[in-house]
C-alpha positions as CSV (number, residue, x, y, z in Angstrom):
1,M,2.4,150.6,303.6
2,K,5.8,152.2,303.6
3,S,5.7,153.1,299.9
4,G,2.2,154.6,300.3
5,R,3.4,156.7,303.2
6,H,6.4,157.8,301.3
7,A,4.2,158.8,298.3
8,R,2.0,160.8,300.6
9,I,4.9,162.5,302.3
10,L,6.2,163.6,298.8
11,E,2.7,164.9,298.0
12,L,2.4,166.8,301.3
13,I,5.7,168.6,301.0
14,S,4.9,169.6,297.5
15,E,1.4,170.8,298.4
16,Q,2.2,172.7,301.6
17,S,4.9,174.1,303.8
18,I,6.0,171.4,306.2
19,E,8.6,172.9,308.5
20,T,9.0,170.2,311.2
21,Q,8.8,166.5,311.7
22,D,5.9,167.1,314.0
23,D,4.0,169.0,311.2
24,L,4.6,166.1,308.9
25,L,3.5,163.6,311.5
26,N,0.3,165.5,312.2
27,C,-0.6,165.7,308.5
28,L,0.0,161.9,308.1
29,K,-2.1,161.1,311.2
30,R,-4.9,163.3,309.8
31,D,-4.8,161.3,306.6
32,G,-5.1,158.0,308.5
33,Y,-1.4,156.9,308.6
34,K,-0.1,155.5,311.8
35,A,3.5,156.6,312.4
36,T,5.8,157.8,315.1
37,Q,8.4,160.5,315.1
38,A,11.1,157.8,314.7
39,T,9.3,156.5,311.6
40,I,9.1,160.0,310.1
41,S,12.8,160.5,310.8
42,R,13.6,157.3,308.9
43,D,11.3,158.3,306.1
44,I,12.9,161.7,305.7
45,K,16.3,159.9,305.5
46,D,15.1,157.3,303.1
47,L,13.5,160.0,300.8
48,R,16.6,162.2,301.2
49,L,14.5,165.1,302.0
50,V,16.3,168.3,303.0
51,K,15.2,171.6,304.6
52,A,15.6,174.5,302.3
53,L,14.6,178.2,302.4
54,D,11.3,178.9,300.7
55,S,10.0,182.1,299.2
56,D,8.5,183.1,302.5
57,G,11.9,183.0,304.2
58,K,11.1,179.9,306.2
59,Y,12.8,176.5,306.1
60,R,10.7,173.6,304.9
61,Y,11.2,170.1,303.8
62,M,11.8,169.6,300.1
63,S,13.0,166.9,297.8
64,P,16.4,167.4,296.3
65,A,14.8,167.2,292.8
66,K,12.6,170.1,293.6
67,I,15.5,172.2,294.8
68,K,17.4,171.4,291.5
69,M,14.4,172.5,289.5
70,K,14.1,175.8,291.4
71,K,17.8,176.5,290.7
72,I,17.4,175.8,287.0
73,K,14.4,178.1,286.8
74,S,16.3,181.0,288.6
């Protein structure tokens, strides 16, 4: 269950701009996952997600690997 939720979180943050834990929680609930804000907070820590500035000038959750790739391409 946890690994499935983690995989979905990584998909979500790569597919769309997720700016808050609440945004992420709502997306997961829409997809049928049961979670709380505390669960999402732990997942973010486990996955080592960070908030980084995107091309629209907004901060969104990203994986550190994605940020490294963006820097390499720049």
